[in-house]
Structures are given as C-alpha cells and as structure tokens.
MARTOR-87169 format. One record per residue (C-alpha): residue in three letters; x, y, z. Coordinates in steps of 0.02 Angstrom, whole numbers, plus 50000, padded with zeros to 5 digits. Example, Ala and Ser with C-alpha at 12.3 -4.5 7.8 and 13.67 -1.06 7.14 Angstrom:
MARTOR-87169
ALA506154977550390/SER506844994750357/
***
This chain:
MARTOR-87169
MET515315105751123/LYS513445107151210/ASN513055121451102/LEU513475111950939/LEU512395098050980/PHE511015110451031/TYR510995118350842/VAL511215101250770/SER509685094650867/LEU508895109650830/ALA509205107050632/LEU508575090950639/SER506875094050715/LEU506645109650603/PHE506945099050455/SER505785084550514/CYS504335094450542/ASN504425102450365/THR504235086050285/LYS502385081750226/SER501555066650285/GLN500665054750163/SER499095059650222/GLU499215079550202/ASN498625087150046/THR499605095149910/THR499055105349761/SER499605106349573/ASN499105119549445/GLU497705108149395/PHE497315096749549/GLU497185095449736/TYR497865079249795/TYR497255069549970/GLY497995054750036/GLU499275045049930/GLU499675055349773/ILE498825046149633/ASN498695047549437/PRO497065053949360/GLU497445042349205/GLY496555028249178/ALA495035032249279/ILE493315026549231/ALA491745037149222/ALA490935034949375/GLU489315031749265/ASP490065016949197/PHE490275009749383/PHE489174994149355/ASP489964989949194/VAL491514983649298/PHE490654980149466/THR489854963749461/GLU488624955849614/GLY489474950849764/ASP491214957849707/SER492364970049784/ILE493714976849645/GLU495124989149646/LEU494795003649529/LYS494925021549482/LEU493295032849460/ARG493115050649403/GLY491365057649448/THR490695072749515/VAL490505075149718/GLN488575074549768/ASP488825076049944/VAL490135078250078/CYS490335076950275/THR489975093850317/LYS490855091950487/LYS492525084350450/GLY492635081250271/CYS492835062250327/TRP491725054450185/MET491015059550020/THR489825051149893/LEU489875050849707/GLU488255046649591/ILE488495029349500/GLY487075028449393/GLU485495020349410/ALA484995031449548/GLU486305025549651/GLN487705033649754/LEU489365026349800/MET489855030649983/VAL491825036649962/ARG492735033450156/PHE494565036850166/LYS495855023350201/ASP496345022850388/TYR495515038050420/GLY497125046450373/PHE496545061650270/PHE494835072150228/VAL494285082250085/PRO493785101150091/LEU492035103250181/ASN491355112950031/CYS491915100149889/ASP490145095649844/GLY489975099049634/ARG491745097649602/THR492505082849480/ALA493495069449579/VAL494515055449541/ILE494735044049689/GLU495865025449682/GLY495505010649812/TRP494334997049826/ALA492354996249792/TYR491224984349884/LYS489504982449930/ASP489164984950115/GLY487564985550250/LEU487035000750323/THR486275001750483/VAL484875014650516/GLU485925021950645/GLU487365023250512/LEU486205030450399/LYS485405044250521/HIS487235050450568/TYR487695052850380/ALA486145062450346/PHE486595073350506/ASP488395074750437/ALA487835080350266/GLY486845094250351/LYS485155084950316/SER483535094150413/GLU482865084050576/GLU481425078750464/GLU482385070550323/ILE483415061750460/ASN481925055750554/ALA481135048050381/ILE482605036850386/THR481905019650460/GLU482625006050361/ALA484354998050345/GLU485224998450157/VAL486374989550079/SER487535003149974/TYR488985002749874/THR490585008749954/PHE492245013049911/MET493905014850014/ALA494925028049937/LYS496835027849961/GLY496975044849859/VAL495775056949796/ILE496105071549660/LEU494985086949660/GLU494985095049500/
***
C-alpha cells in the first residue's frame, strides 16, 4: 500500500511540473507569446497611438510596432516608437514575464493599458543603464520626464 501511495504521489508531482504557467512563453510557427496568450487581430499601428490616446486618459488597447530598446539585463521592459518622436515604455503586468534580451528591431503586438506616467531622473538613469547606454549618456540625464507607459498583459513577438 505504501508503494502505491508513493507512485501515485510521484505521478501527480511529475504531472504538475509539466504544466505551463501563465507567465511562461510559448511559441507557434509564426509568433512567440509572453504573458497571457493574446490574439494579434485588431492591433492598431503604434504610429497611430495618438489618434486613440487623448490627453489625461488611460486606455485599454492592442498595438503593433517595432521594439526600439529592451532591458539588456532581464528583458523586464521594452520601448516602442509611437510617432511624434515619442517612445512608449512597455512594462509587464505583475513583473510576471520577460521578453528576450535581443528582441530590439522585432515587430511586437502588445495588449494592455496605456497611460501617462512621470519618470524621475533616477528612473530614467536606471532605464538607460539597463539599455546599455554609455556613462556619458546616463550622466546627461538631468530632468524628470512625463512619458507614455504601457502595462502589457501579453506580448507577441513576430
């Protein structure tokens, strides 16, 4: 009887180790998914961001754009160009997933919430360091900024 219980508990623990959590990435033939598995259909072009985002709002949406920068330490953030010489800082819901460190230049579809956010000098310098900027570029950051931020629940990399 003890052997039967042992084998049943072993089988259950092995089965539970093989299930994927929501924060793990999955891959299909065309896409890599990170976070919640989202659908690329209906995504608007990142360059059209200001057509749907109005001053002072936060909005739930799905965007498609090119990854400009990515955290080279962990993949815990990335940026997309959104037109008007602005970049959208993309973070990941609950710090629950990361993207590849070398995904800059790839097309991404992101789904979640966009909002305006204030960034301190310290935060800006931290992001510049994570992006691999030179010490000279980091030291040149002397003023806080208002930026556009996106909290992604899911990311697709093409």
